[in-house]
C-alpha positions, 0 to 999 in steps of 0.5 A: 787663654787666661781670662785676665789676658784677653777680652772676648767679643761675641759675634753673630756671624761666621768670618773667614778668620784665617784670612783676616788673621784674627784669633778665635775661640768658638766663634768669638773675636779675641782681643789680646791685651798682652800685645797692646801697643799702649804703654801703661802710664797711671799718672797720665791716665788719671790726669787725662781722666780729670781733664776729660771730666772738667772739659766735658762738664764745661763744654756741656754748660757752655753749649747747652743752649745750642744743644737744646735748639738742635735737639728741638729742630731735629724733633720737629723734623719728624717728631722722633727722638733727636738722640741716636743711640748705638752700641759701640766698642771701646778699650779692650772690646768693652761694649757701651751705648754711644750717643749722637744727635740723629742726623738720619731718618728713623729707619736708617739702619734698616736701609743700610743693607741696600746702600752697601754697594755705594760705599765709597771707602775701603775697609769695614767702615761705611761712608757715602756722599749724598747719603739719602738717609741724611736729613736736611738738619742732619747735613748741617750737624754732620758738616759742623760735627755738632752731631757728635757733641752728645758724646760728651755724656759718654766721656763723663760716664767714662766710656770715652775720652776727648782724645782717642780713636773713634769707637767702632761698631761691633760689626766692623770689628768682626772684620778687623785684622789682628793689626786693626784690633790695636784700635781697641788698645786704648779708650776710644775718643771724640777726636783723634788724628783722623778727625784733623787729617781729612777724615772721609778723604783718607782710606781705612788703612790710613785711618788705622795707621793714624790711630796706631800712631796716636796709641804709640805717641800718647802724651799731653803734648799729643792730645793738645796738638790734636785738640787744636788741629781738630778745632781748625779742621771743624772750622774749615769743615775739612773732610766732613760729610 
């Protein structure tokens, strides 16, 4: 496969590739750009990038006092870094470090393996009501989506957009079918149809279908619709956990 037509995402463990219908070359998941659902629109992409920068810088300035207070409260809870940094994937399988306010205990990722049996969603994602790893302040910032606000820095850096499919973990992408890989057709984002359609209340297959719907319908009208619906969903705390 030509180097300019695919991006290889290295994985750490073997997968039943034939069953999951993922193309493989020497233990690598291969993202094929030639099969992308996204339509290349340079004018749209450039204007969207400009709006991402303007809105993200503006939001950081306006929300800075709130972000500072939240950061201090999280730090005073256990005297550890209030920012959680995790490797995620964005457009065409590019890896980047995603930022969030830490809503869980410091060793949350180590405890995850003992909680998989309590997973309440299908597919590779993990969601759990009353997750014991979540701190008191963590419950509040997750319910209000404040924990996601540090990703404004990821948007400014160019790894994410304000609107786009949520960035998946490499371990989740390892389990993707060829169809689910289309979530990586475009730059991942802070919000998309999933965030304003019930979030944790919908199945993973429905989540992927909503992301594919966005990728096929990408436009300024669609982005604006999602932004307003997201604000409404956040205020209602619809589906947040």
